[in-house]
C-alpha positions in Angstrom: -36.2 40.1 -0.6 -33.6 42.4 -2.2 -34.8 45.0 -4.7 -34.2 43.6 -8.6 -30.8 45.1 -9.0 -29.0 44.1 -12.4 -25.8 42.6 -11.8 -23.7 42.3 -14.8 -20.8 39.5 -14.2 -18.3 39.1 -17.0 -15.4 36.3 -16.8 -14.4 34.0 -19.5 -14.8 31.3 -17.4 -18.6 29.8 -17.5 -18.3 27.8 -14.4 -17.7 31.5 -12.5 -20.4 33.2 -14.2 -23.0 30.7 -13.7 -22.2 29.7 -9.7 -22.2 33.7 -9.1 -25.7 34.1 -11.0 -27.1 31.3 -9.4 -26.5 32.7 -6.0 -27.3 36.4 -6.7 -30.8 34.9 -8.4 -31.2 32.4 -4.9 -30.8 35.9 -2.9 -33.1 38.3 -5.5 -30.7 40.4 -7.2 -31.2 40.1 -11.4 -27.4 38.9 -12.5 -27.0 38.7 -16.3 -23.7 36.8 -17.8 -21.2 37.9 -20.2 -18.1 36.2 -21.3 -15.8 38.4 -22.7 -15.0 42.4 -22.7 -16.9 42.7 -26.0 -20.2 40.5 -24.8 -20.3 42.7 -21.8 -20.1 45.8 -24.0 -22.6 44.7 -26.1 -24.8 43.6 -22.8 -24.4 47.5 -21.7 -25.5 48.8 -24.9 -28.6 47.0 -24.9 -30.0 47.3 -21.2 -29.1 49.3 -17.9 -27.4 47.7 -15.0 -26.5 48.7 -11.8 -23.5 46.9 -11.1 -20.8 45.4 -12.9 -18.4 42.7 -11.4 -15.6 41.6 -13.7 -12.5 39.4 -13.9 -9.9 41.5 -14.2 -7.6 39.7 -16.5 -9.6 38.1 -19.6 -8.8 37.5 -23.3 -9.0 40.5 -25.5 -10.1 42.8 -22.9 -9.1 42.9 -19.4 -11.3 44.3 -16.6 -9.8 48.2 -16.1 -10.2 48.5 -20.3 -13.7 47.3 -19.8 -14.5 50.2 -17.0 -13.4 52.3 -19.0 -15.3 51.5 -21.8 -18.8 50.7 -19.8 -18.1 53.8 -18.8 -18.8 55.8 -21.9 -21.7 53.8 -22.6 -23.4 53.6 -19.3 -21.7 56.8 -17.3 -21.2 56.2 -13.5 -22.2 52.6 -13.7 -20.0 50.8 -10.9 -17.5 48.1 -11.5 -16.0 45.6 -9.1 -12.7 43.5 -10.1 -12.4 39.9 -9.0 -8.6 38.4 -9.5 -7.0 35.3 -8.9 -4.0 36.2 -8.8 -1.5 39.5 -8.2 -3.0 41.9 -10.5 -1.2 44.9 -8.8 -0.5 47.2 -11.6 -3.8 46.8 -13.2 -5.9 47.0 -9.5 -3.7 50.3 -9.5 -4.6 52.1 -12.4 -8.5 50.7 -12.6 -8.8 52.3 -9.0 -7.4 55.6 -10.6 -10.2 55.5 -13.3 -12.9 54.7 -11.2 -13.7 50.6 -10.0 -14.8 51.1 -6.7 -12.1 48.2 -5.2 -11.0 44.3 -6.6 -12.2 41.4 -5.0 -9.7 37.8 -4.6 -11.2 34.7 -6.0 -12.5 32.5 -4.5 -15.0 35.0 -3.5 -15.7 35.8 -0.1 -19.6 35.3 -0.7 -21.1 37.7 2.4 -18.7 40.2 1.8 -19.9 40.9 -1.9 -23.6 40.4 -0.5 -22.9 43.0 1.9 -21.5 44.8 -0.6 -24.4 44.8 -2.8 -26.4 46.0 -0.1 -24.6 48.9 0.5 -24.7 49.5 -3.0 -28.9 49.9 -3.0 -28.1 51.9 0.0 -26.4 54.6 -1.7 -29.2 54.8 -4.9 -31.5 57.2 -2.7 -30.9 60.7 -3.8 -32.8 63.9 -2.8 -33.2 67.1 -5.0 -33.7 70.3 -3.4 -35.1 72.6 -6.0 -37.4 75.5 -6.0 -38.5 74.5 -9.5 -40.6 71.7 -9.7 -40.1 70.8 -13.4 -36.3 70.7 -12.8 -36.9 68.7 -9.6 -39.1 66.0 -12.1 -37.0 66.2 -14.9 -33.7 65.6 -13.4 -35.8 63.0 -10.9 -37.0 61.0 -14.3 -33.4 60.9 -15.6 -32.4 59.2 -12.4 -34.5 57.4 -11.3 -34.4 55.4 -15.7 -30.4 55.1 -13.9 -31.9 53.2 -10.8 -31.3 56.0 -8.3 -34.6 56.5 -5.6 -34.8 60.0 -6.0 -36.9 62.3 -3.5 -37.9 65.7 -4.4 -37.9 69.1 -2.5 -39.5 71.9 -3.7 -39.5 74.0 -0.5 -36.5 75.4 0.5 -38.4 76.2 4.4 -37.9 72.1 4.4 -36.4 71.2 7.7 -33.2 69.6 7.4 -34.3 66.4 8.9 -37.0 65.7 6.3 -34.3 67.4 3.5 -32.0 64.0 4.5 -34.6 61.3 5.7 -33.1 58.4 4.7 -30.7 60.2 1.6 -27.4 59.0 0.8 -26.4 62.1 -1.5 -28.6 65.5 -2.0 -28.4 67.6 -4.7 -28.7 71.3 -3.4 -29.6 74.1 -5.3 -27.8 77.3 -4.6 -30.7 79.8 -5.0 -33.8 78.9 -3.8 -36.5 82.1 -4.1 -34.9 84.6 -1.3 -33.0 81.2 0.4 -29.4 81.0 -0.3 -28.3 77.6 -0.6 -25.1 77.5 1.7 -27.4 78.3 4.4 -29.2 75.4 3.6 -25.7 73.2 3.8 -24.9 75.0 6.6 -28.2 73.6 8.4 -27.2 70.0 7.0 -23.6 69.9 8.0 -24.7 71.2 11.7 -26.5 67.7 11.9 -25.2 65.2 9.7 -21.2 66.3 9.0 -20.4 63.4 6.5 -23.5 63.5 4.2 -22.5 64.5 0.6 -23.9 67.2 -0.7 -23.6 68.2 -4.3 -24.1 72.0 -5.5 -26.1 73.1 -8.5 -26.7 76.6 -9.7 -27.8 78.2 -13.1 -25.9 81.4 -11.7 -22.2 80.8 -11.6 -21.0 84.2 -11.6 -23.6 85.6 -9.2 -23.0 83.0 -6.7 -19.3 82.7 -6.9 -18.8 83.5 -3.4 -21.5 81.3 -1.7 -20.3 78.3 -4.0 -17.0 79.1 -2.6 -17.9 79.4 1.3 -19.8 75.9 0.7 -17.3 74.1 -1.7 -15.2 75.3 1.7 -17.7 73.8 4.1 -16.9 70.8 2.6 -19.8 70.3 -0.3 -18.5 68.0 -2.5 -18.6 69.9 -5.9 -20.8 72.6 -7.8 -21.9 71.8 -11.4 -23.7 73.8 -13.0 -27.0 74.5 -15.0 -28.2 73.1 -17.7 -26.8 70.1 -15.9 -24.6 67.7 -18.3 -26.3 64.5 -17.4 -23.2 62.5 -18.0 -20.8 64.9 -15.8 -23.6 64.6 -13.0 -23.4 60.6 -13.0 -20.1 60.4 -12.9 -19.9 62.4 -9.9 -22.5 60.8 -8.0 -20.1 57.5 -8.8 -17.4 59.9 -7.3 -19.4 59.8 -4.5 -20.7 56.3 -3.9 -17.0 54.8 -4.8 -15.9 56.9 -1.9 -18.2 55.2 0.1 -18.1 51.7 -1.0 -14.5 51.2 -1.5 -14.4 50.1 2.8 -17.0 47.7 1.9 -14.5 45.5 -0.5 -11.5 46.2 1.9 -10.4 42.6 3.0 -11.2 41.6 6.4 
């Protein structure tokens, strides 16, 4: 049985939303139907979702505009577009705004289910920070957003344990007497493609190590106190980069 990820299905054709909802329920997901952009926004304001599957062209509000507005309501919420006919300009604009990708109708259900399975995998984040209170507070925030969180407060933890089952690493740049860049180099030697997002409360003091870490393929650096919508947006960008190949037509 799949984890109960919540999927918001948006289409003005109720037959499509009902069919998809029935399929997703059958395989263990938790779908919610909406029949317009405004209906979807209302539902997103009332409850949290893990993904949005939306038609591109709908009366009143298209899927790309819906994605833009949903990002204001639930920052980092991944969206996938559905289209029955060519909407190249809309899809291009959607991708530029952070949409994961687009699927042609009739949907390839196996491809869609494989995508949702991959979506679950990208829910796991490891926070590496020597401040246990920071780990707990941030972990609680991310868990409420649907992420599975592992916390590492001992900077001497072997990189194999830090990276165990993680899809994204959130790495503090100053860990007691250990430079976060040194931890990054160890991770890179074993896991060259593992996304690492840096955080620090010492911008000027850590400027040189941060620059070196970014040159060593760290994704970005965020500064404490963290702006949570900014963090969620960065996490969404990382997930989109990983997930987009899952939606490429076979």
